[in-house]
Every structure is written in structure tokens, then in C-alpha cells.
N, C-alpha and C positions, 0 to 999 in steps of 0.2 A: 515394532517395524524398526531392523537393523539401519545403523549408518548407511550403509551400502546400498541401501533403497529397495530393497528386492520388494517392492510392493506389486499383486496383483490388481486389474482393472477392475473398471467398474462390473460387475456383474451382467450380461448381455438380454436384452429386451427383445421382444419383437423388434425387428428391422425398420426404420422410419426416415425419415426425411425432419432436418433437423435448419434452422436460420441461428446462428449466435452472429448479435448485431454489436460488433467493439470490438476490433482486434491487438489490445491491450494484453493484457499478460491474463486478465481474469478470463477475456473471450478466447485468445490461441488455446490457454487450458482446456477449457470447456469442451473445444473445437476436437480440441486431440483426444481428448476421455472419452467425448462420445462415439467419434472415430473408432476409435479401441474394442467402442461394444459394438461396433456393426452396423450403424449408422451415418446414412448419406451426410454429409453435411456439409454446409455454406458459410463460408464468413464473414461478411458482409463489413465494412467500413470507408469511412469517406479517406481518408488518406493511407490507409493502410497501415504493416502492423509498426506497435511500436512508436505509433508518431508523437505523444503526449507524454502522460508522467511514468511509463514504460522502459521511453528512451533519456528521461532526464532524473530518475531517484540517485539517490547513496547508493543502488547497488547489495547494499548488505540486507543477509538474511536473518530479518532483528527478529528471533524467535520466543525472544524475553521482552519483548517492547509491547506491555500486557498492560502498561499505566495511561490511563488518556493525560491529555492535557488539559481539559477540565479537573483536577483535585482541589480538595477545600484549600480557602484562602486565596486564592484567583480571582475574583470579584475586588477585591482589595488587594490584590497587584498589577492586575490587568491595565488600572488607567498611568498608573505610573510605568507602567514598563512599556506601554502606548507612545509616551511622551520622552523617552531614554534612549535617542538613535543609536545608542550603546548596545540596547537590546534585543533580541531575534523575534520580535512582535512589531506587525506593523499593520497601519489600515489607511486604505486609499477614503479620504472623510468623506467627499464626493458621492460614498456608496454607503457613507451610516446609514440613510436612513430603510436603505431598502436591505439592509442587512439586521435590524434591529428585530422584528420578529423572531431571527434564528438563534442572533445573540440572548436571548431572554431565555429561549426552550436550551442553549447549548449548555450555559450558564448556570442554568437550575443544576446541573449534574454535578457541581462541585459540591458535592459532599460525601462524606465516608461508605454511607451504603449504596451510592451511585454507582463511586470507585470500581468496590469490588465483586456488584455483578456485571458493571465493563468489564474489568480485569480476567474476571471470568470466562468471558466468553471469549476475549482476547483469546488466554492460554490455550482456549478449546481449539481453537483457530491455527494457533500458530507454534505450536509446541514441539512438531514433531516437522518443521517447513525444510529442513535440511533435505532430509528423507522424500521428500514429499516432491520437492522437487528433482530428486537425484530420478524417482519416479518416472516424473514427465521428460526427462531430457534423457532418460536412458535409452542407449541406442542412435544416437542422433547427433550430429555435429551440434548442439547446444551443449550438451556436458562439457565439450573442451571449455567455458566460461565460467563454470560449475566448481567452485573449491569451497570443501570445509574447514573453517576459522574460527578463532577464539570471535569474540569482540571484546575491545578495552572502551574503556569510559575515563577518558581522562580531567582529574580534578588540580585547580592550583593545588591544595593541601588537602586534609585531611577534612577541615573545616567544610567544604565545601559537598565533600561525601556525607558528614551529616546532616548536611544542610537537605540533601534527598536521602534521607533516612524514610521516608514515611513510602514512597515509591521503594526502597530496596527491601521494610520487610515482607511488602506485599506481597515480591518477589519470592520471598525467600518462603512465605506462606504457600503459595503454589511450587512450589516445588522447583523452582527454576535456579539454578543452580550458578555460583559465583562466587569469586575468592578479593579477596579484598588485597592490591599489592602495592610495597615500597616505590619510589624513585628508579630506584637500583634496579629491582624485578625487572619495573619496567624495560629500562633502556635495554637489560639484558636478550630481554623479548623482542624491542623496537628498537635499534642503535639508534635510527636516524631519528627520535623522540626527547635523546638525553639531555635534559634540561629545560622540557620542555614543559615536566607536571610534575607536582611535588607529590600525585598519589594516585592511584588510579584500582580501578576495578574490571578482571578479568573474566567474562562471560563463556563460556566452554557451548559449545554444542550448534553453535551458529555456523554462518556462514557465508559466501560471497558470489557475486556475479561479474566478473570483473570485465563486461562490456553489454551493460543492460539493456541497448536496443539492439545489441546485434545478438543478442540471445534470445529477445523474443521475435526476432526474425525469422534466425536459423530453428525456432521449432516452429513458427508460422509455413518456414520449407519445409519440414518434415511432414506435419501436416497435409500441404499441398502436394508432394512427393508419393503420398498414400491412397491419392487419391482424391481428397478435398477442394472445395472450390474455392475460390477467394477470389471476393468481389469488390469494386470501387462504385461505393455508391453513397450518397447522405440519405439516412433515413429521413423520414417526415411523418408518418404514422402508420396506427395499426387500423387494417381494418377489422372489425368484432361484431363479431352477430351473436346474438344471445350469450351465451359461456365463454363462447371460445371463440379467439384470431385467426380468420382466413385468407392473409395475408399481410404486408406489410409497403405500406404504402414509399418509393424510392424514387429519387431524380431519374430513377433508368428504368421506371416501371417500378409495377408491381409481383412483388414473392411472396411464392406460398410455400409453407411446408405441412408437414402436421404438428409440430414443438418449435419454440421460438425460446432464445434467449436475450434478455437484455444486459450488455455486460458496457456500456458506455463512461462509465467513471464517471466527473463531472458533468459531464455532458445526456445524462440519464435521468435527469429532473423532470422536462416535460411529458417525453414519452411513459415515465413512470405515475406521473400524473390520471394519465388516460386509464393507464391500468388502474385506476382506484386507489394507488399506495400516497402517503398522507404522511408520512417520515420524511422530516422539512431537510432538504440538503444543497449546500452553500461549496461554494468553491475555497480552495483553503490554496492559496498559489506561493507555490514552493521556488526555490533560488538554486542554482549551482553557480560556481565558475569553475573551468578546468585549467588546471598547466599543462601544455604542452611540453613533453621531454625535461621535466623536472630535475631540480637535483635531489629531492627526497623519494625513497621508495620504501611504501609501507608492506608487509609481510600481512598485515589483518586489517579492519575496516576501526576505527579511532574515530569515535564521540568526543567531541572538544564541550563538556560540560556546561561552558561556563558561557559559549556563547549556543548551547540545541543543535551546534550542526556537525555533518560526519566527514572525514576525510578517507578517501578509498583509490589505491594504487591501482589506475585501469590502464593494463597494457599499453601503457607509454605516456600515460596521464595521469595527471594528481586530481580527481574529483573533489571537491571541498559543496555539500548540497546539505541544505536545510532553511532554516527562518521560514517564519508565518505569518502571510498577510491575506486578510480580506479585504477584496477587492473584484470581484465578481471577476465572470469571463471573458467582458469583452473590452475591458480595459490594458493598454498594451503594459509592460513592465515597469515598475519604478527602479528608481537610480538608486534608492536609499538603502535597499538589499545587498546590492551588492557591492556598493562602499563598504557597508559593514561587514560582507564579508571578505571582502579583498585587505583591512584593517585587521582582523580577528588571524586571518592568514600571516599576515605584514609582523603583525605582536607576536606569535611561534615561531616562525622559521624565520626569523630577521634576514638569512643568508639564502634564503631561495631564491633559487634560479630558474630560466624554464628561457621554452622556444616561443609560446606563443600563451593566451591567456583567449580564453572563449566564455562566452556566457548564455544562459538560456533560465527561460521562468516558464513554468508549465502549471496547472491545472490537479491539485488530490480531491480526491472527494467527499467530503465532511460530512457527516450526519449528525441529527438536534445529539442524541446519544452517543455519538463514539464508535456506534458499531455498523460494522455494514450489514445490507438487506439482502440477504441470502434465503429464495425460496421461491413458491409458484406465487403467482400475483391474484388477491383477492376479484379480480373483475374476470378475467380472460385466462382459465385452467391451466390451456394450454401453450401460456408464458409461465417463464420463469427468470427471477433477474438476482442478479449478483453486482453489486455496485458497492462504494462509499465504502470504501476502506483506509479514509483518513492517510495515516503513512506506512501502512503497513499490508499497499497493495501489491508491491513484487511481492513480499512475505508471503503474506496470507493466498496467491493468486492460485496457484497448483491446487491449493484444497481447498476453494470454491468451485474449483471446475470440478474438478473431482466428485463433489457434493450435487451441483446439477447436474453432471452426466447420470450418476446412480439413481437422482430423485426423475429424470427426463427419462431414464428407461424402466421405470414404473417399480419400479423396490425403492423402498424406506433407505432413510441413509442411516447408516451405523452410529451413527450422535443425536442428541438430544439438541434441535437446530433453534428452538423456542427463542433465542435471544434474538435470533436474525430474521427473526419472521417479517416479512414485508408486512402484516399485518398485526404489529404490535400496538401497544400503548402504551409502552416506557419512556417514550420520547415527552408524552405529555403529564406521566407523574415518574420524575426520576425516584423514588423511593419504591416504585412496584417491582417485585418479582414475578417473570414470569415462568410459568409453571403447568406442564402437560398433566 
């Protein structure tokens, strides 16, 4: 597929009705591709399009983000990180008893074999992310928010890059292109980063969204303009008879269709368990601070490697997004992650001026094996799942939706999706390899 995004829609099967549950980037992508395949589609969400992580993410199309958090040595590093307020890992300690079963399974993947398997799955999903977005947005107002750009990783010095050598070696082995550049070359690329980093990595073939919330909302608007139905309702349960779902129960009544897709992100867990899914799911709480009318303007997205957060200039704002906190879905935002982001930005740009500052916290859906759940449910054969994308939901959303639309249209996927299978067992056995 070319960088121009000239991709054909999924093959059209027999026209049918479909309900897509969840209007983030995955759900909106699924609804659009189903619609383009000739189906009558209803998109259901409690709050409407882009109300969660699809609004507050960093906006980077991170096709090279194929390395999971669970790298070798994490088990030894994590306690020190949790106790150091300068590190981008946080835990609401009152949530720890509920988190422990998930955490044991999650950390069990901190080995080379599991990382290699996870990275291969993520590369399959993400390697052509810009093209997938371009194909999805083509001919819609959402195109205005999509740009093809490099992705820069900034390090204090070369020693920081060498400390991340494990991840870069695995990216290279998968064919992810990148080049190392010095401070002078970085300043030539990004004048406002002069003096900020001593060493950097330039990753081509990426992209960015200049306003993620507006982008997903524009895609949803295109879906409605083409005859799709957007309904605001809270999904409470599935009606299941035999091996089929006969309806979804909402606070506005029961909705019925031929097929259903569950794409509720971090809120997918309880409904997924009704469908026989056992892959553990948790919320990785993400944070951003955003500076309005800033004095710093970037042409690319930039990962501040030491702080694990991303800088992205977005239509008159500078968004700084990242941090990982385990604390569940119900607790309010913590103050410590915001304080950390503010300190790090002040260290990086001591002369930054701005008109206002906004704060946001949202929920990333994290599976125990760092791979999303994509495919048909084990219990109800006409329900399909697409959730659990951790930090790459925006990046992988269009391709996930494309895969789901193809499967729901009665066609075999073009790729081997065993790594994402809803009934996979690798979360129980981190060393296992799924094969067809």
C-alpha cells in the first residue's frame, strides 16, 4: 500500500445490520468500514464520539511502537520506579489488592521470548498505520487533521540511547526504519528543540493527528452523513440465545442486529466476560497537560525518552501526554502525574510561555499480554471484539476496524490474527507461541 493511502474497502458480503458498541477510534473505524462494505450500521456510545482515550492521547501514529512495557528486568526496576516521584510509573496503593492478580500475569511477560512474540504481533498491526488512517479518512473532513511526519526520540545523550538498545535492536530486526542523529542535526530539524537533547533517533514513516478529538468526531460525522446511525445509550448486557447474540440491552431499550462489535476500550471487561473472554484487562491511566498559545511550536511529534511522554503541537496548543498509572476506572485523577509532567516540561523548556494550561486523565485498555483482543467471541458467534490496545489505540484503530469489518462481512482476514485471538492462551503461558 502506498503512502498516499490508496486502499480498497473490505470486500462486500451480503448486506446485514450491525451494531458497533463504543465510539472511540476503533469503534468509529469499524463502523465506517462496515458501512463502506454495504452494511446498515448503528454506532452506540454512552457519551458520543471520542469521549475517552481517543480524545486525550498524544496524537502520534506510532507505527514503530512495537516494544511492550514488559521488557526484561522490569520486575526489578518497577519497585524503585514506583517509589521515585521523578519516574513516569504510578500506582494508587489502595488499588493494589485488586490489581495484584493482573499484575502477576502482566509482569510474567517480562522476558525475551514474550517480548519477541508481542513485538511481532504489534508490528503486524502497526507497520502501515499512516496508510490505514489515510484510507479511512480519504474524502472526509478528517483528512485535514492527518499529516505524514517523522517521530523523534530525544535523549539527554548517547548513553540514554544505549540504555534503550534492547528496544532499538528489536525494532531493527522487525524492519522498523530509524537513524541516529546528533544535537546539531536535531536542532536543524526542530529549531525549538535546540539545547533540549544531546542525542536523538529519527523514525520515518510515521504520522500524527493535529487534534485527535476533532479527528475522530469528523470520522463519526462522515459515518452519519453517509447514512449511519449514531445512538447515545449505555450498554448493560447482551441477550444470548444458544451460540448467538439476539440483542444488546441498553438504558434506552434493547437493540437488535445481525452482528455486533464490542469496542469499548478499557470499559470492555465486564461485557467481554459475558462473551467468554478470559484475557485479563486493566486500565492504564494516561495523563496529559496542554499549553494554549505556546511559544514552542514543533513540526514533528517528539518522545522525551527519559520521561516517557510525547510532545505534539496541536492547532494552537502544545500537548504533553504520557505517564502510566494503575488505579482502576473509578478513582479520580491523581495530582502526582500532573506535577511530574509540569516539572519535566519546565526542565525542557524553561522559557516556555503560554496563555492557559489544561489537564486531562483517561483510561487506556491494557491486556495481560500487551496485545489487543481482535476477532469473534467464543460464546456468541455473531459478536466480534476489538479492544485492549494499550498505548497504540489511535495508531492501530483503523486497521483493527478494517479487520473486524472484513470478518463481519464473512471473509477471511488478509493476515494471521492468531496473536490477537479472543480465546488465546498466551496470557497464561508467556512463553507460548500461537500457531494456526
